[in-house]
C-alpha positions in Angstrom: 0.0 0.0 0.0 1.3 3.4 -0.9 1.8 5.7 2.2 -0.5 8.7 2.3 1.0 12.0 1.4 -0.2 15.6 1.5 -1.1 17.1 -1.8 1.6 18.9 -3.8 2.3 22.6 -3.1 1.5 23.2 -6.8 -2.1 23.3 -5.8 -1.3 26.8 -4.5 -0.4 28.0 -8.0 -2.9 30.5 -9.4 -5.0 29.8 -12.4 -5.3 32.5 -15.0 -8.0 31.0 -17.4 -11.2 32.6 -18.5 -13.6 29.8 -17.4 -14.0 27.6 -14.4 -11.4 24.7 -14.7 -12.5 21.6 -12.8 -9.7 19.6 -11.3 -12.0 17.0 -9.6 -15.7 16.3 -10.0 -17.8 14.0 -7.9 -21.5 13.0 -8.0 -23.7 12.1 -5.0 -27.3 11.0 -5.3 -29.8 11.2 -2.4 -33.0 9.1 -2.3 -35.9 9.2 0.0 -35.8 5.9 1.9 -38.5 4.5 4.2 -40.2 7.9 4.8 -39.8 9.0 1.2 -37.9 12.0 2.5 -34.1 12.4 1.9 -33.5 14.3 5.0 -35.5 12.1 7.3 -34.8 8.6 6.0 -32.7 8.9 2.9 -29.5 7.4 1.7 -26.7 9.3 0.0 -24.4 7.4 -2.4 -21.5 8.6 -4.5 -21.1 7.5 -8.1 -17.8 5.7 -7.2 -19.4 3.9 -4.2 -16.9 5.4 -1.7 -19.7 7.3 0.1 -22.8 5.3 1.2 -24.6 6.8 4.2 -28.0 6.6 5.8 -29.5 10.0 6.6 -31.7 10.6 9.6 -33.4 13.6 11.0 -31.7 14.6 14.3 -33.8 14.5 17.5 -33.5 18.3 17.7 -35.6 18.5 14.5 -38.1 15.8 15.6 -36.4 12.8 14.2 -35.0 9.6 15.7 -31.3 10.3 15.0 -29.2 7.2 14.3 -27.6 8.5 11.1 -25.8 11.4 9.7 -27.4 14.6 8.3 -26.7 17.3 5.8 -25.3 19.7 8.4 -22.7 17.1 9.6 -21.7 16.3 6.0 -21.2 20.0 5.3 -19.3 20.6 8.5 -17.0 17.6 7.7 -16.3 18.9 4.2 -15.7 22.4 5.4 -13.4 21.4 8.3 -11.4 19.0 6.1 -11.0 21.5 3.3 -10.0 24.4 5.6 -7.5 22.2 7.4 -6.0 21.0 4.1 -5.7 24.5 2.8 -4.2 25.7 6.1 -1.6 22.9 6.0 -0.6 23.7 2.4 -0.2 27.4 3.2 1.7 26.6 6.5 4.1 24.3 4.6 4.8 27.0 2.0 5.5 29.5 4.8 7.8 27.1 6.6 5.5 26.9 9.6 5.2 23.5 11.3 1.8 22.9 12.9 1.5 19.1 13.3 -1.3 19.4 15.9 -3.4 21.9 14.1 -7.2 21.3 14.2 -10.1 22.9 12.5 -13.6 22.5 14.1 -16.6 23.6 12.1 -20.0 23.9 13.9 -22.9 24.1 11.5 -26.3 25.4 12.7 -29.5 24.9 10.8 -32.1 27.5 11.8 -34.6 30.1 10.9 -33.7 33.0 8.6 -35.0 36.4 9.8 -34.6 37.8 6.3 -37.2 35.6 4.6 -38.7 33.5 7.5 -37.4 30.3 6.0 -34.2 28.4 6.7 -30.5 29.2 6.7 -27.2 27.7 7.8 -24.5 29.3 9.9 -21.0 28.0 10.2 -18.7 28.7 13.1 -15.0 27.8 12.4 -12.5 27.4 15.2 -8.8 26.9 14.3 -6.2 25.7 16.8 -2.6 26.2 16.0 -0.6 25.2 19.1 2.8 26.6 19.3 2.3 29.2 16.6 2.6 32.9 17.6 -0.5 35.0 17.3 0.7 37.1 14.4 1.8 34.2 12.2 -1.4 32.2 13.1 -3.6 35.2 12.2 -1.8 35.6 8.8 -2.2 31.9 8.1 -5.9 31.9 8.9 -6.6 35.1 6.8 -4.8 33.5 3.9 -6.7 30.3 4.3 -10.0 32.2 4.4 -9.1 33.6 0.9 -7.9 30.2 -0.4 -10.3 27.6 0.9 -13.2 26.9 -1.4 -15.6 26.2 1.4 -14.7 29.6 3.1 -15.2 31.3 -0.2 -18.5 29.5 -0.7 -19.8 30.6 2.7 -18.7 34.2 2.0 -19.5 34.6 -1.7 -22.0 31.9 -2.6 -21.5 29.5 -5.5 -22.7 28.8 -9.0 -25.5 26.3 -9.0 -27.2 24.9 -12.1 -30.5 23.1 -11.2 -31.8 20.8 -13.9 -35.1 18.9 -13.8 -34.9 15.4 -15.4 -38.2 13.6 -15.8 
């Protein structure tokens, strides 16, 4: 088995094209399950089969729990992406942070703007042994670089297609 390695620092190189240039694409499908409701009893599966999870409504939203939910999946993706971006930038800067952690707390709640629903993400970064100025510079750079941080700040392009 090949030992796991961090991605190459070349991922930090800027792209100067005119259009979005995908480097990796994945597809995940959600189905409704027993209750016919993806959030309450669904299953999410990736096209490559690496992701196959039961979804369950958490008790706080009136469900039984016992499975993951969209908020946990989003928090996991955000935390992993931010941590990876932070480690790339720290490596390039020559800063060693082997015990760095990123914790993302995602809250699902009511939106006072339209009365419907919204998400809020709180991101906590721990960089033990790194001075405050260096840590602050790394975090600010990571906020500009991490696609999840950009998504939560700027939104993203979504193309919704109905297939019947």
